[in-house]
PDB file of N, H, CA, C and O in Angstrom:
ATOM      1  N   MET A   1      68.640 178.496 -25.709  1.00  0.00           N
ATOM      2  CA  MET A   1      69.329 177.511 -24.927  1.00  0.00           C
ATOM      3  C   MET A   1      70.574 177.045 -25.735  1.00  0.00           C
ATOM      4  O   MET A   1      70.512 176.871 -26.952  1.00  0.00           O
ATOM      5  N   ILE A   2      71.671 176.857 -25.033  1.00  0.00           N
ATOM      6  H   ILE A   2      71.722 176.998 -24.045  1.00  0.00           H
ATOM      7  CA  ILE A   2      72.927 176.443 -25.642  1.00  0.00           C
ATOM      8  C   ILE A   2      72.959 174.920 -25.735  1.00  0.00           C
ATOM      9  O   ILE A   2      72.634 174.255 -24.751  1.00  0.00           O
ATOM     10  N   GLU A   3      73.333 174.346 -26.862  1.00  0.00           N
ATOM     11  H   GLU A   3      73.597 174.886 -27.661  1.00  0.00           H
ATOM     12  CA  GLU A   3      73.427 172.975 -27.080  1.00  0.00           C
ATOM     13  C   GLU A   3      74.761 172.401 -26.547  1.00  0.00           C
ATOM     14  O   GLU A   3      75.819 172.969 -26.821  1.00  0.00           O
ATOM     15  N   PHE A   4      74.727 171.315 -25.811  1.00  0.00           N
ATOM     16  H   PHE A   4      73.868 170.853 -25.588  1.00  0.00           H
ATOM     17  CA  PHE A   4      75.935 170.704 -25.266  1.00  0.00           C
ATOM     18  C   PHE A   4      76.622 169.900 -26.341  1.00  0.00           C
ATOM     19  O   PHE A   4      75.987 169.048 -26.963  1.00  0.00           O
ATOM     20  N   THR A   5      77.912 170.141 -26.585  1.00  0.00           N
ATOM     21  H   THR A   5      78.427 170.833 -26.080  1.00  0.00           H
ATOM     22  CA  THR A   5      78.619 169.403 -27.693  1.00  0.00           C
ATOM     23  C   THR A   5      79.893 168.752 -27.164  1.00  0.00           C
ATOM     24  O   THR A   5      80.590 168.124 -27.962  1.00  0.00           O
ATOM     25  N   GLU A   6      80.244 168.846 -25.921  1.00  0.00           N
ATOM     26  H   GLU A   6      79.678 169.356 -25.273  1.00  0.00           H
ATOM     27  CA  GLU A   6      81.482 168.297 -25.377  1.00  0.00           C
ATOM     28  C   GLU A   6      81.309 166.912 -24.762  1.00  0.00           C
ATOM     29  O   GLU A   6      81.675 166.700 -23.606  1.00  0.00           O
ATOM     30  N   TRP A   7      80.763 165.979 -25.511  1.00  0.00           N
ATOM     31  H   TRP A   7      80.466 166.151 -26.450  1.00  0.00           H
ATOM     32  CA  TRP A   7      80.443 164.642 -24.936  1.00  0.00           C
ATOM     33  C   TRP A   7      81.716 163.887 -24.660  1.00  0.00           C
ATOM     34  O   TRP A   7      81.768 163.151 -23.674  1.00  0.00           O
ATOM     35  N   GLY A   8      82.734 164.019 -25.459  1.00  0.00           N
ATOM     36  H   GLY A   8      82.692 164.616 -26.260  1.00  0.00           H
ATOM     37  CA  GLY A   8      83.998 163.309 -25.189  1.00  0.00           C
ATOM     38  C   GLY A   8      84.667 163.751 -23.890  1.00  0.00           C
ATOM     39  O   GLY A   8      85.140 162.923 -23.112  1.00  0.00           O
ATOM     40  N   GLN A   9      84.699 165.014 -23.673  1.00  0.00           N
ATOM     41  H   GLN A   9      84.315 165.687 -24.305  1.00  0.00           H
ATOM     42  CA  GLN A   9      85.326 165.485 -22.414  1.00  0.00           C
ATOM     43  C   GLN A   9      84.448 165.136 -21.209  1.00  0.00           C
ATOM     44  O   GLN A   9      84.968 164.830 -20.136  1.00  0.00           O
ATOM     45  N   ALA A  10      83.117 165.179 -21.376  1.00  0.00           N
ATOM     46  H   ALA A  10      82.694 165.428 -22.248  1.00  0.00           H
ATOM     47  CA  ALA A  10      82.260 164.759 -20.328  1.00  0.00           C
ATOM     48  C   ALA A  10      82.380 163.280 -19.957  1.00  0.00           C
ATOM     49  O   ALA A  10      82.293 162.910 -18.786  1.00  0.00           O
ATOM     50  N   LEU A  11      82.574 162.471 -20.945  1.00  0.00           N
ATOM     51  H   LEU A  11      82.644 162.772 -21.896  1.00  0.00           H
ATOM     52  CA  LEU A  11      82.814 161.029 -20.708  1.00  0.00           C
ATOM     53  C   LEU A  11      84.124 160.773 -19.980  1.00  0.00           C
ATOM     54  O   LEU A  11      84.185 159.948 -19.069  1.00  0.00           O
ATOM     55  N   ILE A  12      85.181 161.490 -20.390  1.00  0.00           N
ATOM     56  H   ILE A  12      85.131 162.160 -21.130  1.00  0.00           H
ATOM     57  CA  ILE A  12      86.385 161.336 -19.679  1.00  0.00           C
ATOM     58  C   ILE A  12      86.312 161.817 -18.237  1.00  0.00           C
ATOM     59  O   ILE A  12      86.891 161.204 -17.340  1.00  0.00           O
ATOM     60  N   PHE A  13      85.601 162.909 -18.021  1.00  0.00           N
ATOM     61  H   PHE A  13      85.130 163.407 -18.750  1.00  0.00           H
ATOM     62  CA  PHE A  13      85.401 163.422 -16.673  1.00  0.00           C
ATOM     63  C   PHE A  13      84.695 162.402 -15.801  1.00  0.00           C
ATOM     64  O   PHE A  13      85.107 162.171 -14.664  1.00  0.00           O
ATOM     65  N   VAL A  14      83.606 161.766 -16.329  1.00  0.00           N
ATOM     66  H   VAL A  14      83.271 161.953 -17.253  1.00  0.00           H
ATOM     67  CA  VAL A  14      82.833 160.837 -15.573  1.00  0.00           C
ATOM     68  C   VAL A  14      83.670 159.607 -15.270  1.00  0.00           C
ATOM     69  O   VAL A  14      83.666 159.116 -14.141  1.00  0.00           O
ATOM     70  N   LEU A  15      84.391 159.105 -16.270  1.00  0.00           N
ATOM     71  H   LEU A  15      84.394 159.504 -17.187  1.00  0.00           H
ATOM     72  CA  LEU A  15      85.267 157.930 -16.062  1.00  0.00           C
ATOM     73  C   LEU A  15      86.348 158.127 -15.004  1.00  0.00           C
ATOM     74  O   LEU A  15      86.553 157.276 -14.138  1.00  0.00           O
ATOM     75  N   VAL A  16      86.988 159.186 -15.082  1.00  0.00           N
ATOM     76  H   VAL A  16      86.822 159.878 -15.785  1.00  0.00           H
ATOM     77  CA  VAL A  16      88.078 159.487 -14.074  1.00  0.00           C
ATOM     78  C   VAL A  16      87.498 159.639 -12.800  1.00  0.00           C
ATOM     79  O   VAL A  16      88.053 159.065 -11.863  1.00  0.00           O
ATOM     80  N   PHE A  17      86.388 160.370 -12.571  1.00  0.00           N
ATOM     81  H   PHE A  17      85.937 160.836 -13.332  1.00  0.00           H
ATOM     82  CA  PHE A  17      85.729 160.540 -11.268  1.00  0.00           C
ATOM     83  C   PHE A  17      85.328 159.126 -10.743  1.00  0.00           C
ATOM     84  O   PHE A  17      85.554 158.818  -9.573  1.00  0.00           O
ATOM     85  N   SER A  18      84.759 158.311 -11.577  1.00  0.00           N
ATOM     86  H   SER A  18      84.575 158.561 -12.528  1.00  0.00           H
ATOM     87  CA  SER A  18      84.282 156.991 -11.188  1.00  0.00           C
ATOM     88  C   SER A  18      85.441 156.143 -10.679  1.00  0.00           C
ATOM     89  O   SER A  18      85.326 155.445  -9.671  1.00  0.00           O
ATOM     90  N   VAL A  19      86.507 156.215 -11.365  1.00  0.00           N
ATOM     91  H   VAL A  19      86.600 156.782 -12.184  1.00  0.00           H
ATOM     92  CA  VAL A  19      87.736 155.468 -10.962  1.00  0.00           C
ATOM     93  C   VAL A  19      88.203 155.903  -9.577  1.00  0.00           C
ATOM     94  O   VAL A  19      88.528 155.102  -8.700  1.00  0.00           O
ATOM     95  N   LEU A  20      88.214 157.212  -9.444  1.00  0.00           N
ATOM     96  H   LEU A  20      87.950 157.862 -10.156  1.00  0.00           H
ATOM     97  CA  LEU A  20      88.704 157.790  -8.144  1.00  0.00           C
ATOM     98  C   LEU A  20      87.782 157.361  -6.959  1.00  0.00           C
ATOM     99  O   LEU A  20      88.213 157.325  -5.807  1.00  0.00           O
ATOM    100  N   ILE A  21      86.536 157.047  -7.276  1.00  0.00           N
ATOM    101  H   ILE A  21      86.186 157.076  -8.212  1.00  0.00           H
ATOM    102  CA  ILE A  21      85.589 156.612  -6.199  1.00  0.00           C
ATOM    103  C   ILE A  21      85.589 155.059  -6.113  1.00  0.00           C
ATOM    104  O   ILE A  21      85.508 154.517  -5.010  1.00  0.00           O
ATOM    105  N   ILE A  22      85.673 154.382  -7.185  1.00  0.00           N
ATOM    106  H   ILE A  22      85.739 154.822  -8.081  1.00  0.00           H
ATOM    107  CA  ILE A  22      85.572 152.923  -7.145  1.00  0.00           C
ATOM    108  C   ILE A  22      86.734 152.233  -6.542  1.00  0.00           C
ATOM    109  O   ILE A  22      86.555 151.242  -5.834  1.00  0.00           O
ATOM    110  N   ILE A  23      87.969 152.725  -6.794  1.00  0.00           N
ATOM    111  H   ILE A  23      88.114 153.530  -7.369  1.00  0.00           H
ATOM    112  CA  ILE A  23      89.165 152.067  -6.249  1.00  0.00           C
ATOM    113  C   ILE A  23      89.202 152.115  -4.726  1.00  0.00           C
ATOM    114  O   ILE A  23      89.494 151.078  -4.130  1.00  0.00           O
ATOM    115  N   PRO A  24      88.933 153.219  -4.048  1.00  0.00           N
ATOM    116  CA  PRO A  24      88.792 153.207  -2.582  1.00  0.00           C
ATOM    117  C   PRO A  24      87.681 152.336  -2.066  1.00  0.00           C
ATOM    118  O   PRO A  24      87.836 151.706  -1.020  1.00  0.00           O
ATOM    119  N   CYS A  25      86.574 152.276  -2.755  1.00  0.00           N
ATOM    120  H   CYS A  25      86.449 152.788  -3.605  1.00  0.00           H
ATOM    121  CA  CYS A  25      85.500 151.376  -2.358  1.00  0.00           C
ATOM    122  C   CYS A  25      85.937 149.921  -2.354  1.00  0.00           C
ATOM    123  O   CYS A  25      85.631 149.186  -1.415  1.00  0.00           O
ATOM    124  N   PHE A  26      86.651 149.496  -3.392  1.00  0.00           N
ATOM    125  H   PHE A  26      86.900 150.094  -4.155  1.00  0.00           H
ATOM    126  CA  PHE A  26      87.133 148.087  -3.457  1.00  0.00           C
ATOM    127  C   PHE A  26      88.169 147.881  -2.324  1.00  0.00           C
ATOM    128  O   PHE A  26      88.196 146.800  -1.737  1.00  0.00           O
ATOM    129  N   ALA A  27      89.034 148.893  -1.993  1.00  0.00           N
ATOM    130  H   ALA A  27      89.012 149.771  -2.470  1.00  0.00           H
ATOM    131  CA  ALA A  27      90.004 148.744  -1.008  1.00  0.00           C
ATOM    132  C   ALA A  27      89.305 148.576   0.391  1.00  0.00           C
ATOM    133  O   ALA A  27      89.739 147.770   1.215  1.00  0.00           O
ATOM    134  N   VAL A  28      88.235 149.347   0.620  1.00  0.00           N
ATOM    135  H   VAL A  28      87.883 150.002  -0.049  1.00  0.00           H
ATOM    136  CA  VAL A  28      87.506 149.181   1.873  1.00  0.00           C
ATOM    137  C   VAL A  28      86.825 147.825   1.985  1.00  0.00           C
ATOM    138  O   VAL A  28      86.764 147.219   3.055  1.00  0.00           O
ATOM    139  N   VAL A  29      86.320 147.374   0.857  1.00  0.00           N
ATOM    140  H   VAL A  29      86.370 147.866  -0.012  1.00  0.00           H
ATOM    141  CA  VAL A  29      85.676 146.030   0.843  1.00  0.00           C
ATOM    142  C   VAL A  29      86.710 144.950   1.201  1.00  0.00           C
ATOM    143  O   VAL A  29      86.478 144.104   2.064  1.00  0.00           O
ATOM    144  N   LYS A  30      87.822 145.006   0.531  1.00  0.00           N
ATOM    145  H   LYS A  30      88.011 145.694  -0.170  1.00  0.00           H
ATOM    146  CA  LYS A  30      88.883 144.088   0.831  1.00  0.00           C
ATOM    147  C   LYS A  30      89.328 144.096   2.236  1.00  0.00           C
ATOM    148  O   LYS A  30      89.547 143.042   2.833  1.00  0.00           O
ATOM    149  N   LEU A  31      89.476 145.325   2.812  1.00  0.00           N
ATOM    150  H   LEU A  31      89.298 146.181   2.327  1.00  0.00           H
ATOM    151  CA  LEU A  31      89.890 145.467   4.207  1.00  0.00           C
ATOM    152  C   LEU A  31      88.834 144.915   5.155  1.00  0.00           C
ATOM    153  O   LEU A  31      89.155 144.260   6.147  1.00  0.00           O
ATOM    154  N   GLY A  32      87.572 145.186   4.837  1.00  0.00           N
ATOM    155  H   GLY A  32      87.311 145.718   4.031  1.00  0.00           H
ATOM    156  CA  GLY A  32      86.430 144.717   5.640  1.00  0.00           C
ATOM    157  C   GLY A  32      86.369 143.179   5.677  1.00  0.00           C
ATOM    158  O   GLY A  32      86.143 142.574   6.725  1.00  0.00           O
ATOM    159  N   THR A  33      86.575 142.579   4.520  1.00  0.00           N
ATOM    160  H   THR A  33      86.759 143.071   3.669  1.00  0.00           H
ATOM    161  CA  THR A  33      86.573 141.115   4.423  1.00  0.00           C
ATOM    162  C   THR A  33      87.712 140.552   5.221  1.00  0.00           C
ATOM    163  O   THR A  33      87.504 139.553   5.910  1.00  0.00           O
ATOM    164  N   LYS A  34      88.873 141.098   5.187  1.00  0.00           N
ATOM    165  H   LYS A  34      89.042 141.910   4.628  1.00  0.00           H
ATOM    166  CA  LYS A  34      90.015 140.711   5.966  1.00  0.00           C
ATOM    167  C   LYS A  34      89.733 140.843   7.501  1.00  0.00           C
ATOM    168  O   LYS A  34      90.070 139.976   8.308  1.00  0.00           O
ATOM    169  N   LEU A  35      89.098 141.979   7.831  1.00  0.00           N
ATOM    170  H   LEU A  35      88.824 142.684   7.176  1.00  0.00           H
ATOM    171  CA  LEU A  35      88.677 142.239   9.246  1.00  0.00           C
ATOM    172  C   LEU A  35      87.785 141.202   9.726  1.00  0.00           C
ATOM    173  O   LEU A  35      88.031 140.636  10.790  1.00  0.00           O
ATOM    174  N   ILE A  36      86.763 140.906   9.023  1.00  0.00           N
ATOM    175  H   ILE A  36      86.563 141.367   8.158  1.00  0.00           H
ATOM    176  CA  ILE A  36      85.800 139.895   9.485  1.00  0.00           C
ATOM    177  C   ILE A  36      86.435 138.536   9.605  1.00  0.00           C
ATOM    178  O   ILE A  36      86.175 137.805  10.560  1.00  0.00           O
ATOM    179  N   GLY A  37      87.269 138.190   8.640  1.00  0.00           N
ATOM    180  H   GLY A  37      87.480 138.784   7.864  1.00  0.00           H
ATOM    181  CA  GLY A  37      87.981 136.894   8.747  1.00  0.00           C
ATOM    182  C   GLY A  37      88.910 136.816   9.971  1.00  0.00           C
ATOM    183  O   GLY A  37      88.917 135.804  10.671  1.00  0.00           O
ATOM    184  N   GLU A  38      89.659 137.830  10.225  1.00  0.00           N
ATOM    185  H   GLU A  38      89.654 138.653   9.657  1.00  0.00           H
ATOM    186  CA  GLU A  38      90.521 137.826  11.358  1.00  0.00           C
ATOM    187  C   GLU A  38      89.735 137.833  12.658  1.00  0.00           C
ATOM    188  O   GLU A  38      90.193 137.206  13.614  1.00  0.00           O
ATOM    189  N   LEU A  39      88.604 138.483  12.766  1.00  0.00           N
ATOM    190  H   LEU A  39      88.232 138.992  11.990  1.00  0.00           H
ATOM    191  CA  LEU A  39      87.796 138.513  13.969  1.00  0.00           C
ATOM    192  C   LEU A  39      87.239 137.122  14.211  1.00  0.00           C
ATOM    193  O   LEU A  39      87.081 136.717  15.363  1.00  0.00           O
ATOM    194  N   GLY A  40      86.936 136.375  13.143  1.00  0.00           N
ATOM    195  H   GLY A  40      87.065 136.704  12.207  1.00  0.00           H
ATOM    196  CA  GLY A  40      86.439 135.034  13.259  1.00  0.00           C
ATOM    197  C   GLY A  40      87.521 134.095  13.829  1.00  0.00           C
ATOM    198  O   GLY A  40      87.196 133.180  14.586  1.00  0.00           O
ATOM    199  N   TYR A  41      88.759 134.303  13.489  1.00  0.00           N
ATOM    200  H   TYR A  41      89.023 135.046  12.874  1.00  0.00           H
ATOM    201  CA  TYR A  41      89.828 133.365  13.947  1.00  0.00           C
ATOM    202  C   TYR A  41      90.348 133.844  15.317  1.00  0.00           C
ATOM    203  O   TYR A  41      90.691 133.016  16.161  1.00  0.00           O
ATOM    204  N   TYR A  42      90.409 135.132  15.542  1.00  0.00           N
ATOM    205  H   TYR A  42      90.130 135.805  14.856  1.00  0.00           H
ATOM    206  CA  TYR A  42      91.045 135.641  16.796  1.00  0.00           C
ATOM    207  C   TYR A  42      90.089 136.585  17.516  1.00  0.00           C
ATOM    208  O   TYR A  42      90.381 137.781  17.545  1.00  0.00           O
ATOM    209  N   PRO A  43      88.974 136.153  18.099  1.00  0.00           N
ATOM    210  CA  PRO A  43      88.015 137.075  18.685  1.00  0.00           C
ATOM    211  C   PRO A  43      88.618 137.787  19.920  1.00  0.00           C
ATOM    212  O   PRO A  43      88.190 138.900  20.225  1.00  0.00           O
ATOM    213  N   SER A  44      89.522 137.234  20.589  1.00  0.00           N
ATOM    214  H   SER A  44      89.869 136.329  20.340  1.00  0.00           H
ATOM    215  CA  SER A  44      90.115 137.842  21.753  1.00  0.00           C
ATOM    216  C   SER A  44      91.005 139.043  21.437  1.00  0.00           C
ATOM    217  O   SER A  44      91.305 139.859  22.308  1.00  0.00           O
ATOM    218  N   LYS A  45      91.424 139.134  20.159  1.00  0.00           N
ATOM    219  H   LYS A  45      91.181 138.471  19.451  1.00  0.00           H
ATOM    220  CA  LYS A  45      92.277 140.253  19.733  1.00  0.00           C
ATOM    221  C   LYS A  45      91.472 141.316  18.966  1.00  0.00           C
ATOM    222  O   LYS A  45      92.021 141.983  18.089  1.00  0.00           O
ATOM    223  N   ALA A  46      90.165 141.482  19.289  1.00  0.00           N
ATOM    224  H   ALA A  46      89.719 140.941  20.001  1.00  0.00           H
ATOM    225  CA  ALA A  46      89.304 142.340  18.564  1.00  0.00           C
ATOM    226  C   ALA A  46      89.807 143.761  18.553  1.00  0.00           C
ATOM    227  O   ALA A  46      89.758 144.397  17.500  1.00  0.00           O
ATOM    228  N   ALA A  47      90.295 144.311  19.672  1.00  0.00           N
ATOM    229  H   ALA A  47      90.335 143.794  20.528  1.00  0.00           H
ATOM    230  CA  ALA A  47      90.724 145.710  19.725  1.00  0.00           C
ATOM    231  C   ALA A  47      91.930 145.904  18.831  1.00  0.00           C
ATOM    232  O   ALA A  47      92.008 146.899  18.110  1.00  0.00           O
ATOM    233  N   LEU A  48      92.863 144.985  18.863  1.00  0.00           N
ATOM    234  H   LEU A  48      92.800 144.177  19.449  1.00  0.00           H
ATOM    235  CA  LEU A  48      94.124 145.138  17.972  1.00  0.00           C
ATOM    236  C   LEU A  48      93.733 145.045  16.516  1.00  0.00           C
ATOM    237  O   LEU A  48      94.283 145.772  15.689  1.00  0.00           O
ATOM    238  N   ILE A  49      92.787 144.159  16.170  1.00  0.00           N
ATOM    239  H   ILE A  49      92.341 143.568  16.842  1.00  0.00           H
ATOM    240  CA  ILE A  49      92.354 143.992  14.771  1.00  0.00           C
ATOM    241  C   ILE A  49      91.608 145.202  14.300  1.00  0.00           C
ATOM    242  O   ILE A  49      91.776 145.636  13.160  1.00  0.00           O
ATOM    243  N   HIS A  50      90.765 145.769  15.179  1.00  0.00           N
ATOM    244  H   HIS A  50      90.628 145.416  16.105  1.00  0.00           H
ATOM    245  CA  HIS A  50      90.033 146.962  14.795  1.00  0.00           C
ATOM    246  C   HIS A  50      90.970 148.185  14.672  1.00  0.00           C
ATOM    247  O   HIS A  50      90.740 149.014  13.791  1.00  0.00           O
ATOM    248  N   MET A  51      91.988 148.333  15.492  1.00  0.00           N
ATOM    249  H   MET A  51      92.175 147.660  16.207  1.00  0.00           H
ATOM    250  CA  MET A  51      92.916 149.451  15.340  1.00  0.00           C
ATOM    251  C   MET A  51      93.698 149.333  14.064  1.00  0.00           C
ATOM    252  O   MET A  51      93.948 150.327  13.383  1.00  0.00           O
ATOM    253  N   SER A  52      94.089 148.106  13.732  1.00  0.00           N
ATOM    254  H   SER A  52      93.885 147.298  14.285  1.00  0.00           H
ATOM    255  CA  SER A  52      94.787 147.880  12.429  1.00  0.00           C
ATOM    256  C   SER A  52      93.973 148.280  11.255  1.00  0.00           C
ATOM    257  O   SER A  52      94.463 148.906  10.315  1.00  0.00           O
ATOM    258  N   ALA A  53      92.718 147.915  11.311  1.00  0.00           N
ATOM    259  H   ALA A  53      92.320 147.407  12.075  1.00  0.00           H
ATOM    260  CA  ALA A  53      91.811 148.325  10.161  1.00  0.00           C
ATOM    261  C   ALA A  53      91.566 149.775  10.163  1.00  0.00           C
ATOM    262  O   ALA A  53      91.426 150.394   9.108  1.00  0.00           O
ATOM    263  N   PHE A  54      91.506 150.361  11.377  1.00  0.00           N
ATOM    264  H   PHE A  54      91.620 149.858  12.234  1.00  0.00           H
ATOM    265  CA  PHE A  54      91.222 151.818  11.484  1.00  0.00           C
ATOM    266  C   PHE A  54      92.335 152.597  10.824  1.00  0.00           C
ATOM    267  O   PHE A  54      92.037 153.545  10.098  1.00  0.00           O
ATOM    268  N   TRP A  55      93.604 152.264  11.025  1.00  0.00           N
ATOM    269  H   TRP A  55      93.846 151.494  11.615  1.00  0.00           H
ATOM    270  CA  TRP A  55      94.702 153.007  10.403  1.00  0.00           C
ATOM    271  C   TRP A  55      94.735 152.806   8.950  1.00  0.00           C
ATOM    272  O   TRP A  55      95.144 153.723   8.239  1.00  0.00           O
ATOM    273  N   TRP A  56      94.334 151.665   8.425  1.00  0.00           N
ATOM    274  H   TRP A  56      94.001 150.919   9.002  1.00  0.00           H
ATOM    275  CA  TRP A  56      94.281 151.504   6.952  1.00  0.00           C
ATOM    276  C   TRP A  56      93.131 152.313   6.362  1.00  0.00           C
ATOM    277  O   TRP A  56      93.261 152.853   5.263  1.00  0.00           O
ATOM    278  N   LEU A  57      92.015 152.406   7.068  1.00  0.00           N
ATOM    279  H   LEU A  57      91.909 151.968   7.961  1.00  0.00           H
ATOM    280  CA  LEU A  57      90.910 153.184   6.663  1.00  0.00           C
ATOM    281  C   LEU A  57      91.248 154.691   6.638  1.00  0.00           C
ATOM    282  O   LEU A  57      90.829 155.426   5.743  1.00  0.00           O
ATOM    283  N   VAL A  58      92.022 155.122   7.654  1.00  0.00           N
ATOM    284  H   VAL A  58      92.362 154.525   8.381  1.00  0.00           H
ATOM    285  CA  VAL A  58      92.429 156.535   7.682  1.00  0.00           C
ATOM    286  C   VAL A  58      93.345 156.826   6.505  1.00  0.00           C
ATOM    287  O   VAL A  58      93.255 157.902   5.914  1.00  0.00           O
ATOM    288  N   LEU A  59      94.214 155.906   6.153  1.00  0.00           N
ATOM    289  H   LEU A  59      94.288 155.032   6.633  1.00  0.00           H
ATOM    290  CA  LEU A  59      95.142 156.039   5.034  1.00  0.00           C
ATOM    291  C   LEU A  59      94.357 156.122   3.712  1.00  0.00           C
ATOM    292  O   LEU A  59      94.593 157.010   2.892  1.00  0.00           O
ATOM    293  N   ILE A  60      93.473 155.231   3.535  1.00  0.00           N
ATOM    294  H   ILE A  60      93.282 154.509   4.201  1.00  0.00           H
ATOM    295  CA  ILE A  60      92.616 155.171   2.318  1.00  0.00           C
ATOM    296  C   ILE A  60      91.774 156.494   2.220  1.00  0.00           C
ATOM    297  O   ILE A  60      91.672 157.066   1.135  1.00  0.00           O
ATOM    298  N   GLU A  61      91.214 156.945   3.273  1.00  0.00           N
ATOM    299  H   GLU A  61      91.297 156.481   4.155  1.00  0.00           H
ATOM    300  CA  GLU A  61      90.438 158.155   3.216  1.00  0.00           C
ATOM    301  C   GLU A  61      91.336 159.381   2.873  1.00  0.00           C
ATOM    302  O   GLU A  61      90.950 160.247   2.088  1.00  0.00           O
ATOM    303  N   PHE A  62      92.464 159.421   3.447  1.00  0.00           N
ATOM    304  H   PHE A  62      92.778 158.717   4.085  1.00  0.00           H
ATOM    305  CA  PHE A  62      93.409 160.558   3.184  1.00  0.00           C
ATOM    306  C   PHE A  62      93.844 160.553   1.742  1.00  0.00           C
ATOM    307  O   PHE A  62      93.836 161.593   1.084  1.00  0.00           O
ATOM    308  N   LEU A  63      94.234 159.360   1.227  1.00  0.00           N
ATOM    309  H   LEU A  63      94.241 158.515   1.762  1.00  0.00           H
ATOM    310  CA  LEU A  63      94.640 159.299  -0.187  1.00  0.00           C
ATOM    311  C   LEU A  63      93.513 159.575  -1.123  1.00  0.00           C
ATOM    312  O   LEU A  63      93.728 160.155  -2.187  1.00  0.00           O
ATOM    313  N   THR A  64      92.308 159.181  -0.770  1.00  0.00           N
ATOM    314  H   THR A  64      92.133 158.710   0.095  1.00  0.00           H
ATOM    315  CA  THR A  64      91.142 159.482  -1.610  1.00  0.00           C
ATOM    316  C   THR A  64      90.847 161.002  -1.608  1.00  0.00           C
ATOM    317  O   THR A  64      90.537 161.583  -2.648  1.00  0.00           O
ATOM    318  N   PHE A  65      90.947 161.606  -0.465  1.00  0.00           N
ATOM    319  H   PHE A  65      91.198 161.134   0.380  1.00  0.00           H
ATOM    320  CA  PHE A  65      90.703 163.025  -0.360  1.00  0.00           C
ATOM    321  C   PHE A  65      91.770 163.782  -1.251  1.00  0.00           C
ATOM    322  O   PHE A  65      91.437 164.703  -1.997  1.00  0.00           O
ATOM    323  N   LEU A  66      93.038 163.346  -1.131  1.00  0.00           N
ATOM    324  H   LEU A  66      93.308 162.598  -0.525  1.00  0.00           H
ATOM    325  CA  LEU A  66      94.025 164.010  -1.966  1.00  0.00           C
ATOM    326  C   LEU A  66      93.774 163.825  -3.446  1.00  0.00           C
ATOM    327  O   LEU A  66      93.932 164.763  -4.228  1.00  0.00           O
ATOM    328  N   ALA A  67      93.383 162.625  -3.836  1.00  0.00           N
ATOM    329  H   ALA A  67      93.254 161.863  -3.201  1.00  0.00           H
ATOM    330  CA  ALA A  67      93.063 162.386  -5.253  1.00  0.00           C
ATOM    331  C   ALA A  67      91.883 163.215  -5.699  1.00  0.00           C
ATOM    332  O   ALA A  67      91.929 163.773  -6.795  1.00  0.00           O
ATOM    333  N   LEU A  68      90.852 163.324  -4.932  1.00  0.00           N
ATOM    334  H   LEU A  68      90.815 162.870  -4.041  1.00  0.00           H
ATOM    335  CA  LEU A  68      89.691 164.141  -5.283  1.00  0.00           C
ATOM    336  C   LEU A  68      90.022 165.634  -5.369  1.00  0.00           C
ATOM    337  O   LEU A  68      89.507 166.340  -6.236  1.00  0.00           O
ATOM    338  N   MET A  69      90.889 166.112  -4.461  1.00  0.00           N
ATOM    339  H   MET A  69      91.307 165.539  -3.757  1.00  0.00           H
ATOM    340  CA  MET A  69      91.273 167.430  -4.496  1.00  0.00           C
ATOM    341  C   MET A  69      92.112 167.764  -5.692  1.00  0.00           C
ATOM    342  O   MET A  69      91.983 168.851  -6.256  1.00  0.00           O
ATOM    343  N   GLY A  70      93.001 166.824  -6.110  1.00  0.00           N
ATOM    344  H   GLY A  70      93.106 165.941  -5.652  1.00  0.00           H
ATOM    345  CA  GLY A  70      93.796 166.951  -7.332  1.00  0.00           C
ATOM    346  C   GLY A  70      92.856 166.978  -8.528  1.00  0.00           C
ATOM    347  O   GLY A  70      93.038 167.781  -9.443  1.00  0.00           O
ATOM    348  N   PHE A  71      91.879 166.132  -8.527  1.00  0.00           N
ATOM    349  H   PHE A  71      91.731 165.480  -7.783  1.00  0.00           H
ATOM    350  CA  PHE A  71      90.852 166.077  -9.625  1.00  0.00           C
ATOM    351  C   PHE A  71      90.157 167.343  -9.733  1.00  0.00           C
ATOM    352  O   PHE A  71      89.928 167.835 -10.837  1.00  0.00           O
ATOM    353  N   TYR A  72      89.782 167.940  -8.564  1.00  0.00           N
ATOM    354  H   TYR A  72      89.968 167.540  -7.667  1.00  0.00           H
ATOM    355  CA  TYR A  72      89.037 169.218  -8.579  1.00  0.00           C
ATOM    356  C   TYR A  72      89.923 170.357  -9.150  1.00  0.00           C
ATOM    357  O   TYR A  72      89.494 171.138 -10.000  1.00  0.00           O
ATOM    358  N   ASN A  73      91.199 170.413  -8.634  1.00  0.00           N
ATOM    359  H   ASN A  73      91.546 169.779  -7.944  1.00  0.00           H
ATOM    360  CA  ASN A  73      92.068 171.436  -9.060  1.00  0.00           C
ATOM    361  C   ASN A  73      92.407 171.322 -10.553  1.00  0.00           C
ATOM    362  O   ASN A  73      92.579 172.341 -11.221  1.00  0.00           O
ATOM    363  N   PHE A  74      92.499 170.171 -11.049  1.00  0.00           N
ATOM    364  H   PHE A  74      92.359 169.343 -10.506  1.00  0.00           H
ATOM    365  CA  PHE A  74      92.803 169.923 -12.474  1.00  0.00           C
ATOM    366  C   PHE A  74      91.671 170.452 -13.380  1.00  0.00           C
ATOM    367  O   PHE A  74      91.926 171.060 -14.419  1.00  0.00           O
ATOM    368  N   PHE A  75      90.429 170.209 -12.963  1.00  0.00           N
ATOM    369  H   PHE A  75      90.222 169.715 -12.118  1.00  0.00           H
ATOM    370  CA  PHE A  75      89.267 170.487 -13.810  1.00  0.00           C
ATOM    371  C   PHE A  75      88.547 171.822 -13.486  1.00  0.00           C
ATOM    372  O   PHE A  75      87.634 172.222 -14.209  1.00  0.00           O
ATOM    373  N   GLN A  76      88.952 172.489 -12.426  1.00  0.00           N
ATOM    374  H   GLN A  76      89.693 172.164 -11.839  1.00  0.00           H
ATOM    375  CA  GLN A  76      88.258 173.726 -12.118  1.00  0.00           C
ATOM    376  C   GLN A  76      88.594 174.828 -13.157  1.00  0.00           C
ATOM    377  O   GLN A  76      89.677 174.889 -13.739  1.00  0.00           O
ATOM    378  N   ALA A  77      87.572 175.689 -13.335  1.00  0.00           N
ATOM    379  H   ALA A  77      86.692 175.639 -12.863  1.00  0.00           H
ATOM    380  CA  ALA A  77      87.738 176.757 -14.331  1.00  0.00           C
ATOM    381  C   ALA A  77      88.583 177.866 -13.743  1.00  0.00           C
ATOM    382  O   ALA A  77      88.419 178.245 -12.583  1.00  0.00           O
ATOM    383  N   LYS A  78      89.473 178.374 -14.544  1.00  0.00           N
ATOM    384  H   LYS A  78      89.606 178.066 -15.486  1.00  0.00           H
ATOM    385  CA  LYS A  78      90.336 179.493 -14.057  1.00  0.00           C
ATOM    386  C   LYS A  78      89.699 180.756 -14.513  1.00  0.00           C
ATOM    387  O   LYS A  78      90.215 181.840 -14.240  1.00  0.00           O
TER     388      LYS A  78
END
């Protein structure tokens, strides 16, 4: 069995991946909190508020996908 010795690189890998996942999660939490607050104040504008949140969610998902693809391409073995 081969002993694993690259702990520094593994730690960097895990930290970068965690940041790529945690930042979009916080953005979605912030967006959801704003959505609930606006729905409480303006319940008659629910469809407009939901569409506004939807477009932000699409943007967050697209940017997260691009970041994860860049992460994959950077670390993949050639």
